[in-house]
N, C-alpha and C positions, 0 to 999 in steps of 0.2 A: 423206359430204361431204368436202370438201378437208381435207388434213392439214397444209398448209404455207401460211402467210400472210406476205405482205410488207406492212409498214406503212411508207409513206413519211412522213417527218417523225415517225417513231415514237418518238423520244427526248424528245418534248415532253409537255406536260401531259396531253393526251388520249391520245396514242399509247402512253405507258408503261403507263397503266392498262388500255388496250385490249389490249396485249401480254400482260399478266398474265391478263386474262380469257380470251384464247384458249388460253394455256398450261394454265389450269385445266380447260379443256374438252378437252384432249388434243391440241391443234394444235402444230406446230412454228412458230416465229415468227422472221422476219428483219426487222430494222429498218434503214432507210436514213435517215440524218440528217446534215445539214451542221454541226450543233452550233454554231449562231450564238451569239456572245458576247452579243448583245442579249437572248437568252432564257436562256442557260446561264451567263452571267458570263464574266469574263476567263480563267478556267481551266475551260473546258467539260468537260475530261476528269474533273474532280472534281465535276461537277454531280450533286446528289442524284437528279435525274431519270434521268440516264444510269446512275448506279450502281444504281438500282432494277432495271435490266435485267440485272444480273450474274446469271448462271446461269439466266436466263429466255429471252433472245433472242440470236440472232446479230446483232451490230451491224456494219453497214457504214457507215463514215464517208465520206460523199460527198454529191453534190448531184443533184437531179433535172434540173439543167441540163446534166449530163454523161451522154451515152449510155453511156459505159464504166461509170460508177458504177451506172446503172440496170440495165445488162446483168448485172453481177455480182450485184446484189441480187435480180433477177428469177429467178435460176437455181432451178428446181424449184418456184416458187410457183404455187399453184392459185387463191388469192384475193389481190387487191391492195386495200388500204385506202389511198386517196390523200389523206393529210392534209397533205403538204408544201405550204407556202404562206407567203409573206410576209403578215403580218397587221397590222392597225391602220388604221382608216379615215382618221384624220388624216394619218399619215405617208405613206399612199399618194398623197396629193394633191401631194407634192413629191418623193417617191422613185419616180417614175413608171417609169423604165426598169427599175429593180430589181424592182419588183412585177410588171411585165408579163413580164420575162424568166423569173422564177421561176414565177409562177402559170400564165401562159399558155404560155410557152416550155417549161417543164418538163413540163406536161401534153401538149403536142404531141410532145415527145421520147418520152414514155412510150407514147403511142398509136402513134407511128411504129415503135417497136420491136415492139410487139404485132402490128402490121399486117404487117411485113415480115420478121420473124424467127421462128424456132421458139420456142414457149413452151408452158407447161402451164396458163395462166391461164384460168379458167372464169367468174370473176365479178370485177368491179371496182366498188368503192364510192367515190364521190367525196364528200368533205366540202365541201358547199356552205354557204351562209350566208343568214341572214335579210336581209343587206344588199342582196341582189339585188332585194328588193321595193321599195326606196326607202321612201316613206311608208306603204305598205301600204294596207289596205282601210278605207273609211269608208262610213257610210250617210247618205243625205240625209234631210231631213225628210219627204219623200214615199216613203221606203222603197227608193230605188235605191242600189245599191252603186257607189261611184266610187273611183278611185285617184288622189288628188291629186298634182300636180306638186311638185317640190322647193320648199321655202320660200324666199321672196325675201329677199335680203340687206337690202333697204330696210325690209321689214316687221320683221325681227328687230332691226335697228338702232334702230327706233322702239319696241322693247319688245313687239312682237306676235309671239309664238312659236308661235301656233296654226297649224294646217294649214288652208288655204283651197282652194276649188275654184271655177272660174269660174261665175258666175251662180247660186251656191248659198249658202244661209245657213249656219247652224250645222251642223256635221258630227258624227256619232256614230262614235267609234272602234269597230271590230268586229274579231274575230280574222281574220287573213289566211290563206286556204287556198292550196293548191298551184296552183290555177288562176288566181291573181291576176296582174295585169299586172306584168311585170318591168321596172323602170325605176330601176336603182340610182343613188344620188346621190353616189357616191364612186368613185374609181379602183379601190379595193379591191373594191367591189361589182361593178364591170364585169368585173374579172378573175375573180371567182368565178362570175359568170354565164357567162363564156366557158368556164371549166373544165367546168362542168356540161354546157353545150350540146355541147362537143366530145366528151365521154365518152358522153353519152346518144345522140349521133348516130353516132359511129364504132364503138363497141363492138359493137352488134348486127350490123354488117356483117362482122365478123371472128369471129363465134360466141362472143363474150364477153357475159355478162349484166351490164348496167349497173344500178346503184342510186345514187340521189342522196339524201343526208341533209342537209337544210337546217338547220344548227345555229342555235339562238338564242344568247343570251349564256350561255356555259358558265362555271361557277365551281366552286370547291371546293378542298380541300387539295391541294397540289402545284402550284397555279397559280403562274406566274412572278411573283415579287415584285421582279424586276430590270427587267422590260420595262415602260417607262413609257407605251407606246403602246397597250396593250390592257388591259381589265379594271379597271373603277372600284373593285371591291371590293379588289383588290390595291393600287391607288393610294391609296385612302382609308385603308385599314388601316395602310399605312406612314406616312402623314401623321399619323394618330392616335397611333401609337407614338412618333413623333418630337416630338409635342406641337405640331405646326404647324397653322395655320389651313387649313380646307378651303374652297376657292373653288368654290361650286356654280354651274354655268353655267345660263344662261337663268333660269327661275324655280324650278328644282328639281322641277317637276311633269312633266318629260319622263320617259317610262317605257320599260322594257325587259322582255322575257320572260327571266327568269333560270332556267336549268335546271342542276341539280346534276350534277357529273361522273359519279357512279355511274349516273344515269339515261341520260346520253349514251352511256356505254360499253355499257350493256346494249342500248340501241336500235341502236347501230352493230353490235354483235355479231350481233344478230338480222337486221339488214339484210344482213349478209354470209353468213348461214347458212340463213335461211328460204327455202324454195323460192318462197313467195308473193311475196317481195320483188323478184323479178327484174323489171327494167324499171320499177320504181316510183320516184317522187320523193316524199320524205316530210319534212314538217316534224318537227324534233326539238326540242321545247321543253316548257315546263310548262303553257302555255296561260293563264298568269296574268301580268298586268302589275304591275310594281313601280316606283314613282317613285324618282328620285334622292334626294329628301328622305327617303323611307322607307328607302332603303339606308343613309343616314347614321345615322338613328335606330337601325336594327337593328345596325349595327356598334358604335355607342356602347354599346348594351346588352350585346352579345356580348363586347366587349373590356373592358368595365368601366371605360371612361374616355371623357371628352368633351373636345373641343377647340373653339375658336371656329370658327364657320362664317360665311360671307359669301355671300349670294345676290347675285351680281355683275351678272347680265345679260349677261355674256360669252357668246359663242357661237362655234361652229366651223362654217365652211362645209363642207358634206358630211354633217353630222350629220342624223339624222332626229328627229322629235318623239316618236313612239311606234311600238311594234310588238309585237303579241301574236299568237302562232301559233295557228292552228286545228290541233289535234293529232289530230283524229278519224280521219284516214287512217292515221296511224301506229298508232293503237290497233286499227283494223280489219285492217290488213295484217299487223302484227307481233304482235298480241295483247298489246301492252305499253302500260301506262299509267305515267307518271312517279310515283315513290313518295315523293320527298323534298320536303316543303314548304319554302318559302324560309326561314322562321324557323329550321327545324331545320338546313338546309344552312348558313346563316350561322353558327350556333352551332358546327358542326363545322369550318367554315373558320377561325373565330376561334380555336378551341382549337389548331388546327395552327399558325396564324400566330404565336401566343405562344411556340411552341417554336423559331421561326426567328430568325436574327440580323436586326437592324434594318438594312435595306438603305440605301445612300446614296441621296440624293434626286436622281433623274434626271428626275423629272416636270417640274420647272420648266424644265429644258433643252428638253424636248420641246415645252412651250408656247411658249418663246422661238423655237424653230425655226418653228413655225406662224405666230406673230405677225410674224416677219420677212418672211414671204411673204404677208402680208395674209389668212391663212386663219383666224386667231383674231381676233375683234373684241371 
């Protein structure tokens, strides 16, 4: 199999762990990363994530929006793991040009180089997202599977946060598989859908094997505690350590599929190296839903401290109510089943958090930015 891997966005939370996994397996690794201050802080060269690559990977500081940077990073690579993307559902709704330029434009530049210039790439893995499913899959009372549209602002303003489907009664949440309707409810989700579609369409025409891994909510030690736009575990753990109140949006019963970083890394490594994965689209998640209220309780227990909470009924336009991944295809194709239960993952996450400095509170600023644009109600 290939011996040289390029990881775009490889100095981030997932990329650094993935680089180390490839090195342990005997691969050479190159990382391309723009070292955004939003992720790495005001002194990104001193970022612990970046420093963890010392002696592990060749780091190219640059952007996927630059063909010159991509060309330098691609030199000699046999496998590309395309993680580079602007992330954050809420922020994507008002940083539209930046998200499209990086996520869609960067992917277009990567594919353009692979199509029109000499290279050694045999497989490309795109980090897709559960956000492309929108509200995901539900079952009606008579057993049909439906894919509800986005929740209405008017319903949520009235305190109705449930998912509805025309002419249907109560709906039962079911795991969403890879054949589900794709109808993202955020600009971020739209860009992830486009990234995936571009790679799955173009790569086979140029003799490159594509694989898409649709990540659910990834968490664990090393997750950015500086970035207020992604990761409620990071956001809530910082608020707890600061002794500040936690504002729980909606009714706190909205849920996500939280998947531990080590499981994500292993699934991605296998997606890049297993012959059976060629051409596949795979959900990467735990297959278990956890509510926001349960997340708060788990963090209180793991950090050994509680703070006031307020179930406010606030909501963000573009957010989904629930999503749980059907992971059976991942298990069948990769022979891999996630190993870390949420309670154990949160304990490991909290143990790491307590060794980190308490970050400044940028979360409220992010909420203010959304409220000013009428995206936070």
